[in-house]
PDB file of N, CA, C and O in Angstrom, chain B, residues numbered from 101:
ATOM      1  N   UNK B 101      31.260  18.890 187.154  1.00  0.00           N
ATOM      2  CA  UNK B 101      30.798  20.258 187.185  1.00  0.00           C
ATOM      3  C   UNK B 101      30.371  20.591 188.608  1.00  0.00           C
ATOM      4  O   UNK B 101      29.578  19.878 189.223  1.00  0.00           O
ATOM      5  N   UNK B 102      30.913  21.683 189.111  1.00  0.00           N
ATOM      6  CA  UNK B 102      30.547  22.153 190.445  1.00  0.00           C
ATOM      7  C   UNK B 102      29.966  23.554 190.312  1.00  0.00           C
ATOM      8  O   UNK B 102      30.646  24.483 189.876  1.00  0.00           O
ATOM      9  N   UNK B 103      28.704  23.693 190.692  1.00  0.00           N
ATOM     10  CA  UNK B 103      28.059  24.996 190.648  1.00  0.00           C
ATOM     11  C   UNK B 103      28.356  25.747 191.929  1.00  0.00           C
ATOM     12  O   UNK B 103      28.543  25.140 192.984  1.00  0.00           O
ATOM     13  N   UNK B 104      28.401  27.062 191.837  1.00  0.00           N
ATOM     14  CA  UNK B 104      28.637  27.894 193.014  1.00  0.00           C
ATOM     15  C   UNK B 104      28.072  29.276 192.772  1.00  0.00           C
ATOM     16  O   UNK B 104      27.658  29.610 191.662  1.00  0.00           O
ATOM     17  N   UNK B 105      28.062  30.070 193.819  1.00  0.00           N
ATOM     18  CA  UNK B 105      27.693  31.480 193.730  1.00  0.00           C
ATOM     19  C   UNK B 105      28.837  32.263 194.353  1.00  0.00           C
ATOM     20  O   UNK B 105      29.387  31.861 195.379  1.00  0.00           O
ATOM     21  N   UNK B 106      29.188  33.364 193.742  1.00  0.00           N
ATOM     22  CA  UNK B 106      30.338  34.138 194.207  1.00  0.00           C
ATOM     23  C   UNK B 106      29.993  35.617 194.211  1.00  0.00           C
ATOM     24  O   UNK B 106      29.069  36.058 193.528  1.00  0.00           O
ATOM     25  N   UNK B 107      30.749  36.371 194.989  1.00  0.00           N
ATOM     26  CA  UNK B 107      30.575  37.820 195.018  1.00  0.00           C
ATOM     27  C   UNK B 107      30.229  38.330 196.403  1.00  0.00           C
ATOM     28  O   UNK B 107      30.147  37.554 197.355  1.00  0.00           O
ATOM     29  N   UNK B 108      30.026  39.635 196.517  1.00  0.00           N
ATOM     30  CA  UNK B 108      29.722  40.244 197.817  1.00  0.00           C
ATOM     31  C   UNK B 108      28.403  39.720 198.385  1.00  0.00           C
ATOM     32  O   UNK B 108      27.507  39.322 197.641  1.00  0.00           O
ATOM     33  N   UNK B 109      28.302  39.727 199.681  1.00  0.00           N
ATOM     34  CA  UNK B 109      27.101  39.283 200.385  1.00  0.00           C
ATOM     35  C   UNK B 109      25.875  40.012 199.852  1.00  0.00           C
ATOM     36  O   UNK B 109      25.840  41.242 199.816  1.00  0.00           O
ATOM     37  N   UNK B 110      24.883  39.257 199.445  1.00  0.00           N
ATOM     38  CA  UNK B 110      23.659  39.833 198.917  1.00  0.00           C
ATOM     39  C   UNK B 110      23.696  40.159 197.434  1.00  0.00           C
ATOM     40  O   UNK B 110      22.671  40.509 196.849  1.00  0.00           O
ATOM     41  N   UNK B 111      24.864  40.047 196.823  1.00  0.00           N
ATOM     42  CA  UNK B 111      25.010  40.343 195.384  1.00  0.00           C
ATOM     43  C   UNK B 111      25.712  39.199 194.659  1.00  0.00           C
ATOM     44  O   UNK B 111      26.417  39.424 193.675  1.00  0.00           O
ATOM     45  N   UNK B 112      25.521  37.989 195.137  1.00  0.00           N
ATOM     46  CA  UNK B 112      26.203  36.842 194.544  1.00  0.00           C
ATOM     47  C   UNK B 112      25.753  36.616 193.101  1.00  0.00           C
ATOM     48  O   UNK B 112      24.623  36.927 192.723  1.00  0.00           O
ATOM     49  N   UNK B 113      26.661  36.072 192.321  1.00  0.00           N
ATOM     50  CA  UNK B 113      26.402  35.736 190.921  1.00  0.00           C
ATOM     51  C   UNK B 113      26.610  34.239 190.738  1.00  0.00           C
ATOM     52  O   UNK B 113      27.367  33.625 191.490  1.00  0.00           O
ATOM     53  N   UNK B 114      25.944  33.638 189.742  1.00  0.00           N
ATOM     54  CA  UNK B 114      26.117  32.210 189.503  1.00  0.00           C
ATOM     55  C   UNK B 114      27.428  31.919 188.787  1.00  0.00           C
ATOM     56  O   UNK B 114      27.878  32.690 187.939  1.00  0.00           O
ATOM     57  N   UNK B 115      28.023  30.804 189.142  1.00  0.00           N
ATOM     58  CA  UNK B 115      29.260  30.403 188.496  1.00  0.00           C
ATOM     59  C   UNK B 115      29.455  28.906 188.573  1.00  0.00           C
ATOM     60  O   UNK B 115      28.649  28.186 189.162  1.00  0.00           O
ATOM     61  N   UNK B 116      30.516  28.459 187.982  1.00  0.00           N
ATOM     62  CA  UNK B 116      30.903  27.055 188.109  1.00  0.00           C
ATOM     63  C   UNK B 116      32.407  26.967 188.226  1.00  0.00           C
ATOM     64  O   UNK B 116      33.136  27.870 187.814  1.00  0.00           O
ATOM     65  N   UNK B 117      32.850  25.881 188.786  1.00  0.00           N
ATOM     66  CA  UNK B 117      34.276  25.627 188.968  1.00  0.00           C
ATOM     67  C   UNK B 117      34.718  24.711 187.834  1.00  0.00           C
ATOM     68  O   UNK B 117      34.175  23.617 187.676  1.00  0.00           O
ATOM     69  N   UNK B 118      35.701  25.145 187.041  1.00  0.00           N
ATOM     70  CA  UNK B 118      36.158  24.295 185.940  1.00  0.00           C
ATOM     71  C   UNK B 118      37.179  23.274 186.449  1.00  0.00           C
ATOM     72  O   UNK B 118      37.538  23.272 187.626  1.00  0.00           O
ATOM     73  N   UNK B 119      37.636  22.416 185.551  1.00  0.00           N
ATOM     74  CA  UNK B 119      38.565  21.343 185.931  1.00  0.00           C
ATOM     75  C   UNK B 119      39.887  21.850 186.483  1.00  0.00           C
ATOM     76  O   UNK B 119      40.562  21.136 187.225  1.00  0.00           O
ATOM     77  N   UNK B 120      40.267  23.078 186.130  1.00  0.00           N
ATOM     78  CA  UNK B 120      41.533  23.625 186.615  1.00  0.00           C
ATOM     79  C   UNK B 120      41.369  24.346 187.953  1.00  0.00           C
ATOM     80  O   UNK B 120      42.349  24.817 188.530  1.00  0.00           O
ATOM     81  N   UNK B 121      40.125  24.431 188.447  1.00  0.00           N
ATOM     82  CA  UNK B 121      39.875  25.106 189.719  1.00  0.00           C
ATOM     83  C   UNK B 121      39.522  26.573 189.581  1.00  0.00           C
ATOM     84  O   UNK B 121      39.377  27.272 190.584  1.00  0.00           O
ATOM     85  N   UNK B 122      39.381  27.051 188.349  1.00  0.00           N
ATOM     86  CA  UNK B 122      39.017  28.452 188.113  1.00  0.00           C
ATOM     87  C   UNK B 122      37.499  28.610 188.145  1.00  0.00           C
ATOM     88  O   UNK B 122      36.759  27.720 187.728  1.00  0.00           O
ATOM     89  N   UNK B 123      37.054  29.754 188.645  1.00  0.00           N
ATOM     90  CA  UNK B 123      35.627  30.066 188.640  1.00  0.00           C
ATOM     91  C   UNK B 123      35.274  30.652 187.285  1.00  0.00           C
ATOM     92  O   UNK B 123      35.974  31.526 186.774  1.00  0.00           O
ATOM     93  N   UNK B 124      34.189  30.167 186.711  1.00  0.00           N
ATOM     94  CA  UNK B 124      33.674  30.660 185.434  1.00  0.00           C
ATOM     95  C   UNK B 124      32.292  31.269 185.659  1.00  0.00           C
ATOM     96  O   UNK B 124      31.461  30.694 186.362  1.00  0.00           O
ATOM     97  N   UNK B 125      32.054  32.425 185.064  1.00  0.00           N
ATOM     98  CA  UNK B 125      30.789  33.141 185.238  1.00  0.00           C
ATOM     99  C   UNK B 125      29.677  32.478 184.433  1.00  0.00           C
ATOM    100  O   UNK B 125      29.829  32.217 183.240  1.00  0.00           O
ATOM    101  N   UNK B 126      28.563  32.211 185.098  1.00  0.00           N
ATOM    102  CA  UNK B 126      27.398  31.618 184.447  1.00  0.00           C
ATOM    103  C   UNK B 126      26.269  32.628 184.256  1.00  0.00           C
ATOM    104  O   UNK B 126      25.193  32.259 183.785  1.00  0.00           O
ATOM    105  N   UNK B 127      26.489  33.879 184.607  1.00  0.00           N
ATOM    106  CA  UNK B 127      25.405  34.864 184.625  1.00  0.00           C
ATOM    107  C   UNK B 127      24.806  35.146 183.250  1.00  0.00           C
ATOM    108  O   UNK B 127      23.685  35.650 183.169  1.00  0.00           O
ATOM    109  N   UNK B 128      25.512  34.839 182.176  1.00  0.00           N
ATOM    110  CA  UNK B 128      24.929  35.021 180.847  1.00  0.00           C
ATOM    111  C   UNK B 128      24.035  33.847 180.465  1.00  0.00           C
ATOM    112  O   UNK B 128      23.279  33.924 179.497  1.00  0.00           O
ATOM    113  N   UNK B 129      24.127  32.760 181.230  1.00  0.00           N
ATOM    114  CA  UNK B 129      23.353  31.554 180.949  1.00  0.00           C
ATOM    115  C   UNK B 129      22.167  31.399 181.889  1.00  0.00           C
ATOM    116  O   UNK B 129      21.063  31.076 181.450  1.00  0.00           O
ATOM    117  N   UNK B 130      22.387  31.627 183.174  1.00  0.00           N
ATOM    118  CA  UNK B 130      21.313  31.542 184.176  1.00  0.00           C
ATOM    119  C   UNK B 130      21.339  32.804 185.028  1.00  0.00           C
ATOM    120  O   UNK B 130      22.403  33.367 185.286  1.00  0.00           O
ATOM    121  N   UNK B 131      20.171  33.240 185.458  1.00  0.00           N
ATOM    122  CA  UNK B 131      20.093  34.445 186.280  1.00  0.00           C
ATOM    123  C   UNK B 131      20.701  34.251 187.649  1.00  0.00           C
ATOM    124  O   UNK B 131      21.355  35.149 188.178  1.00  0.00           O
ATOM    125  N   UNK B 132      20.487  33.080 188.227  1.00  0.00           N
ATOM    126  CA  UNK B 132      21.035  32.736 189.540  1.00  0.00           C
ATOM    127  C   UNK B 132      20.883  31.236 189.710  1.00  0.00           C
ATOM    128  O   UNK B 132      20.215  30.584 188.908  1.00  0.00           O
ATOM    129  N   UNK B 133      21.488  30.691 190.732  1.00  0.00           N
ATOM    130  CA  UNK B 133      21.340  29.270 191.017  1.00  0.00           C
ATOM    131  C   UNK B 133      20.265  29.142 192.083  1.00  0.00           C
ATOM    132  O   UNK B 133      20.463  29.487 193.248  1.00  0.00           O
ATOM    133  N   UNK B 134      19.112  28.632 191.642  1.00  0.00           N
ATOM    134  CA  UNK B 134      17.947  28.469 192.509  1.00  0.00           C
ATOM    135  C   UNK B 134      17.459  27.030 192.393  1.00  0.00           C
ATOM    136  O   UNK B 134      18.072  26.209 191.711  1.00  0.00           O
ATOM    137  N   UNK B 135      16.369  26.740 193.053  1.00  0.00           N
ATOM    138  CA  UNK B 135      15.780  25.411 192.935  1.00  0.00           C
ATOM    139  C   UNK B 135      15.477  25.045 191.490  1.00  0.00           C
ATOM    140  O   UNK B 135      15.670  23.899 191.084  1.00  0.00           O
ATOM    141  N   UNK B 136      15.000  26.022 190.706  1.00  0.00           N
ATOM    142  CA  UNK B 136      14.693  25.771 189.294  1.00  0.00           C
ATOM    143  C   UNK B 136      15.958  25.466 188.493  1.00  0.00           C
ATOM    144  O   UNK B 136      15.926  24.667 187.557  1.00  0.00           O
ATOM    145  N   UNK B 137      17.057  26.096 188.856  1.00  0.00           N
ATOM    146  CA  UNK B 137      18.313  25.901 188.133  1.00  0.00           C
ATOM    147  C   UNK B 137      18.858  24.493 188.316  1.00  0.00           C
ATOM    148  O   UNK B 137      19.566  23.984 187.448  1.00  0.00           O
ATOM    149  N   UNK B 138      18.536  23.867 189.430  1.00  0.00           N
ATOM    150  CA  UNK B 138      19.071  22.525 189.665  1.00  0.00           C
ATOM    151  C   UNK B 138      18.079  21.430 189.273  1.00  0.00           C
ATOM    152  O   UNK B 138      18.224  20.279 189.684  1.00  0.00           O
ATOM    153  N   UNK B 139      17.073  21.792 188.477  1.00  0.00           N
ATOM    154  CA  UNK B 139      16.166  20.778 187.933  1.00  0.00           C
ATOM    155  C   UNK B 139      16.950  19.942 186.919  1.00  0.00           C
ATOM    156  O   UNK B 139      17.939  20.421 186.365  1.00  0.00           O
ATOM    157  N   UNK B 140      16.525  18.712 186.670  1.00  0.00           N
ATOM    158  CA  UNK B 140      17.266  17.866 185.723  1.00  0.00           C
ATOM    159  C   UNK B 140      17.468  18.510 184.349  1.00  0.00           C
ATOM    160  O   UNK B 140      18.556  18.416 183.780  1.00  0.00           O
ATOM    161  N   UNK B 141      16.432  19.163 183.810  1.00  0.00           N
ATOM    162  CA  UNK B 141      16.573  19.781 182.486  1.00  0.00           C
ATOM    163  C   UNK B 141      17.576  20.929 182.498  1.00  0.00           C
ATOM    164  O   UNK B 141      18.387  21.056 181.581  1.00  0.00           O
ATOM    165  N   UNK B 142      17.525  21.767 183.534  1.00  0.00           N
ATOM    166  CA  UNK B 142      18.467  22.887 183.624  1.00  0.00           C
ATOM    167  C   UNK B 142      19.896  22.392 183.806  1.00  0.00           C
ATOM    168  O   UNK B 142      20.820  22.918 183.184  1.00  0.00           O
ATOM    169  N   UNK B 143      20.082  21.388 184.650  1.00  0.00           N
ATOM    170  CA  UNK B 143      21.427  20.841 184.852  1.00  0.00           C
ATOM    171  C   UNK B 143      21.970  20.226 183.567  1.00  0.00           C
ATOM    172  O   UNK B 143      23.163  20.327 183.278  1.00  0.00           O
ATOM    173  N   UNK B 144      21.098  19.594 182.807  1.00  0.00           N
ATOM    174  CA  UNK B 144      21.515  19.013 181.533  1.00  0.00           C
ATOM    175  C   UNK B 144      21.993  20.110 180.578  1.00  0.00           C
ATOM    176  O   UNK B 144      23.001  19.947 179.891  1.00  0.00           O
ATOM    177  N   UNK B 145      21.258  21.231 180.541  1.00  0.00           N
ATOM    178  CA  UNK B 145      21.636  22.350 179.683  1.00  0.00           C
ATOM    179  C   UNK B 145      22.973  22.939 180.132  1.00  0.00           C
ATOM    180  O   UNK B 145      23.836  23.220 179.300  1.00  0.00           O
ATOM    181  N   UNK B 146      23.149  23.127 181.438  1.00  0.00           N
ATOM    182  CA  UNK B 146      24.400  23.689 181.960  1.00  0.00           C
ATOM    183  C   UNK B 146      25.566  22.741 181.688  1.00  0.00           C
ATOM    184  O   UNK B 146      26.663  23.181 181.346  1.00  0.00           O
ATOM    185  N   UNK B 147      25.324  21.434 181.842  1.00  0.00           N
ATOM    186  CA  UNK B 147      26.385  20.447 181.610  1.00  0.00           C
ATOM    187  C   UNK B 147      26.832  20.419 180.151  1.00  0.00           C
ATOM    188  O   UNK B 147      27.950  19.999 179.854  1.00  0.00           O
ATOM    189  N   UNK B 148      25.967  20.862 179.241  1.00  0.00           N
ATOM    190  CA  UNK B 148      26.330  20.846 177.819  1.00  0.00           C
ATOM    191  C   UNK B 148      27.245  22.013 177.430  1.00  0.00           C
ATOM    192  O   UNK B 148      27.779  22.038 176.321  1.00  0.00           O
ATOM    193  N   UNK B 149      27.426  22.970 178.332  1.00  0.00           N
ATOM    194  CA  UNK B 149      28.264  24.138 178.056  1.00  0.00           C
ATOM    195  C   UNK B 149      29.736  23.793 178.281  1.00  0.00           C
ATOM    196  O   UNK B 149      30.087  23.173 179.285  1.00  0.00           O
ATOM    197  N   UNK B 150      30.581  24.193 177.356  1.00  0.00           N
ATOM    198  CA  UNK B 150      32.025  24.054 177.551  1.00  0.00           C
ATOM    199  C   UNK B 150      32.450  25.158 178.517  1.00  0.00           C
ATOM    200  O   UNK B 150      32.391  26.333 178.155  1.00  0.00           O
ATOM    201  N   UNK B 151      32.880  24.814 179.742  1.00  0.00           N
ATOM    202  CA  UNK B 151      33.209  25.840 180.731  1.00  0.00           C
ATOM    203  C   UNK B 151      34.285  26.811 180.263  1.00  0.00           C
ATOM    204  O   UNK B 151      34.321  27.958 180.709  1.00  0.00           O
ATOM    205  N   UNK B 152      35.160  26.363 179.371  1.00  0.00           N
ATOM    206  CA  UNK B 152      36.253  27.224 178.921  1.00  0.00           C
ATOM    207  C   UNK B 152      35.781  28.313 177.953  1.00  0.00           C
ATOM    208  O   UNK B 152      36.558  29.189 177.574  1.00  0.00           O
ATOM    209  N   UNK B 153      34.493  28.254 177.551  1.00  0.00           N
ATOM    210  CA  UNK B 153      33.926  29.328 176.732  1.00  0.00           C
ATOM    211  C   UNK B 153      33.315  30.425 177.602  1.00  0.00           C
ATOM    212  O   UNK B 153      32.967  31.494 177.101  1.00  0.00           O
ATOM    213  N   UNK B 154      33.186  30.162 178.894  1.00  0.00           N
ATOM    214  CA  UNK B 154      32.616  31.141 179.821  1.00  0.00           C
ATOM    215  C   UNK B 154      33.708  32.080 180.333  1.00  0.00           C
ATOM    216  O   UNK B 154      34.870  31.686 180.422  1.00  0.00           O
ATOM    217  N   UNK B 155      33.342  33.318 180.668  1.00  0.00           N
ATOM    218  CA  UNK B 155      34.341  34.249 181.212  1.00  0.00           C
ATOM    219  C   UNK B 155      34.925  33.736 182.529  1.00  0.00           C
ATOM    220  O   UNK B 155      34.203  33.242 183.396  1.00  0.00           O
ATOM    221  N   UNK B 156      36.236  33.863 182.658  1.00  0.00           N
ATOM    222  CA  UNK B 156      36.912  33.468 183.895  1.00  0.00           C
ATOM    223  C   UNK B 156      36.808  34.615 184.900  1.00  0.00           C
ATOM    224  O   UNK B 156      37.043  35.775 184.562  1.00  0.00           O
ATOM    225  N   UNK B 157      36.454  34.274 186.135  1.00  0.00           N
ATOM    226  CA  UNK B 157      36.366  35.273 187.201  1.00  0.00           C
ATOM    227  C   UNK B 157      37.763  35.440 187.784  1.00  0.00           C
ATOM    228  O   UNK B 157      38.368  34.471 188.242  1.00  0.00           O
ATOM    229  N   UNK B 158      38.273  36.658 187.769  1.00  0.00           N
ATOM    230  CA  UNK B 158      39.624  36.910 188.265  1.00  0.00           C
ATOM    231  C   UNK B 158      39.568  37.588 189.624  1.00  0.00           C
ATOM    232  O   UNK B 158      38.581  38.229 189.983  1.00  0.00           O
ATOM    233  N   UNK B 159      40.635  37.433 190.355  1.00  0.00           N
ATOM    234  CA  UNK B 159      40.733  38.063 191.668  1.00  0.00           C
ATOM    235  C   UNK B 159      40.259  37.139 192.777  1.00  0.00           C
ATOM    236  O   UNK B 159      39.806  36.019 192.540  1.00  0.00           O
ATOM    237  N   UNK B 160      40.378  37.638 193.969  1.00  0.00           N
ATOM    238  CA  UNK B 160      39.983  36.891 195.162  1.00  0.00           C
ATOM    239  C   UNK B 160      38.522  37.209 195.452  1.00  0.00           C
ATOM    240  O   UNK B 160      38.204  38.298 195.930  1.00  0.00           O
ATOM    241  N   UNK B 161      37.634  36.264 195.165  1.00  0.00           N
ATOM    242  CA  UNK B 161      36.206  36.503 195.360  1.00  0.00           C
ATOM    243  C   UNK B 161      35.650  35.629 196.478  1.00  0.00           C
ATOM    244  O   UNK B 161      36.132  34.525 196.730  1.00  0.00           O
ATOM    245  N   UNK B 162      34.648  36.141 197.122  1.00  0.00           N
ATOM    246  CA  UNK B 162      33.950  35.405 198.178  1.00  0.00           C
ATOM    247  C   UNK B 162      33.052  34.344 197.537  1.00  0.00           C
ATOM    248  O   UNK B 162      32.358  34.622 196.559  1.00  0.00           O
ATOM    249  N   UNK B 163      33.069  33.134 198.088  1.00  0.00           N
ATOM    250  CA  UNK B 163      32.151  32.079 197.672  1.00  0.00           C
ATOM    251  C   UNK B 163      30.950  32.162 198.603  1.00  0.00           C
ATOM    252  O   UNK B 163      31.097  32.101 199.823  1.00  0.00           O
ATOM    253  N   UNK B 164      29.768  32.301 198.024  1.00  0.00           N
ATOM    254  CA  UNK B 164      28.546  32.478 198.809  1.00  0.00           C
ATOM    255  C   UNK B 164      27.766  31.184 198.953  1.00  0.00           C
ATOM    256  O   UNK B 164      28.262  30.109 198.617  1.00  0.00           O
ATOM    257  N   UNK B 165      26.532  31.292 199.457  1.00  0.00           N
ATOM    258  CA  UNK B 165      25.664  30.119 199.567  1.00  0.00           C
ATOM    259  C   UNK B 165      25.461  29.498 198.184  1.00  0.00           C
ATOM    260  O   UNK B 165      25.371  30.208 197.183  1.00  0.00           O
ATOM    261  N   UNK B 166      25.393  28.183 198.141  1.00  0.00           N
ATOM    262  CA  UNK B 166      25.340  27.513 196.835  1.00  0.00           C
ATOM    263  C   UNK B 166      24.016  27.702 196.101  1.00  0.00           C
ATOM    264  O   UNK B 166      23.987  27.646 194.872  1.00  0.00           O
ATOM    265  N   UNK B 167      22.924  27.925 196.822  1.00  0.00           N
ATOM    266  CA  UNK B 167      21.614  28.107 196.197  1.00  0.00           C
ATOM    267  C   UNK B 167      20.954  29.345 196.780  1.00  0.00           C
ATOM    268  O   UNK B 167      20.983  29.563 197.991  1.00  0.00           O
ATOM    269  N   UNK B 168      20.360  30.154 195.910  1.00  0.00           N
ATOM    270  CA  UNK B 168      19.678  31.381 196.342  1.00  0.00           C
ATOM    271  C   UNK B 168      18.213  31.098 196.670  1.00  0.00           C
ATOM    272  O   UNK B 168      17.623  30.133 196.183  1.00  0.00           O
ATOM    273  N   UNK B 169      17.653  31.952 197.497  1.00  0.00           N
ATOM    274  CA  UNK B 169      16.217  31.942 197.789  1.00  0.00           C
ATOM    275  C   UNK B 169      15.698  30.607 198.302  1.00  0.00           C
ATOM    276  O   UNK B 169      14.661  30.125 197.845  1.00  0.00           O
ATOM    277  N   UNK B 170      16.402  30.017 199.233  1.00  0.00           N
ATOM    278  CA  UNK B 170      15.952  28.762 199.822  1.00  0.00           C
ATOM    279  C   UNK B 170      14.837  29.088 200.808  1.00  0.00           C
ATOM    280  O   UNK B 170      15.052  29.791 201.796  1.00  0.00           O
ATOM    281  N   UNK B 171      13.659  28.576 200.533  1.00  0.00           N
ATOM    282  CA  UNK B 171      12.524  28.834 201.415  1.00  0.00           C
ATOM    283  C   UNK B 171      12.432  27.824 202.537  1.00  0.00           C
ATOM    284  O   UNK B 171      12.098  28.166 203.671  1.00  0.00           O
ATOM    285  N   UNK B 172      12.728  26.580 202.216  1.00  0.00           N
ATOM    286  CA  UNK B 172      12.613  25.513 203.207  1.00  0.00           C
ATOM    287  C   UNK B 172      13.629  24.434 202.863  1.00  0.00           C
ATOM    288  O   UNK B 172      13.722  24.000 201.715  1.00  0.00           O
ATOM    289  N   UNK B 173      14.376  24.013 203.848  1.00  0.00           N
ATOM    290  CA  UNK B 173      15.389  22.981 203.647  1.00  0.00           C
ATOM    291  C   UNK B 173      15.050  21.819 204.553  1.00  0.00           C
ATOM    292  O   UNK B 173      15.005  21.968 205.774  1.00  0.00           O
ATOM    293  N   UNK B 174      14.810  20.665 203.964  1.00  0.00           N
ATOM    294  CA  UNK B 174      14.423  19.489 204.749  1.00  0.00           C
ATOM    295  C   UNK B 174      15.493  18.441 204.630  1.00  0.00           C
ATOM    296  O   UNK B 174      15.372  17.364 205.214  1.00  0.00           O
TER     297      UNK B 174
END
């Protein structure tokens, strides 16, 4: 499972890359990919989702920063 954010600058949405290389929308499951989203419990919940049940993102979309609202990176 590869998490990502896609969409116009400043309006990115959460998504994941499925095994076929297609982007799947995660916005109905998580509001955004933040520090809280990558906690062990949240990742476990996301990993339990069948990616093929999520809406496929169509078209040529921009891939944005992988995590939103980074306050400090060490």
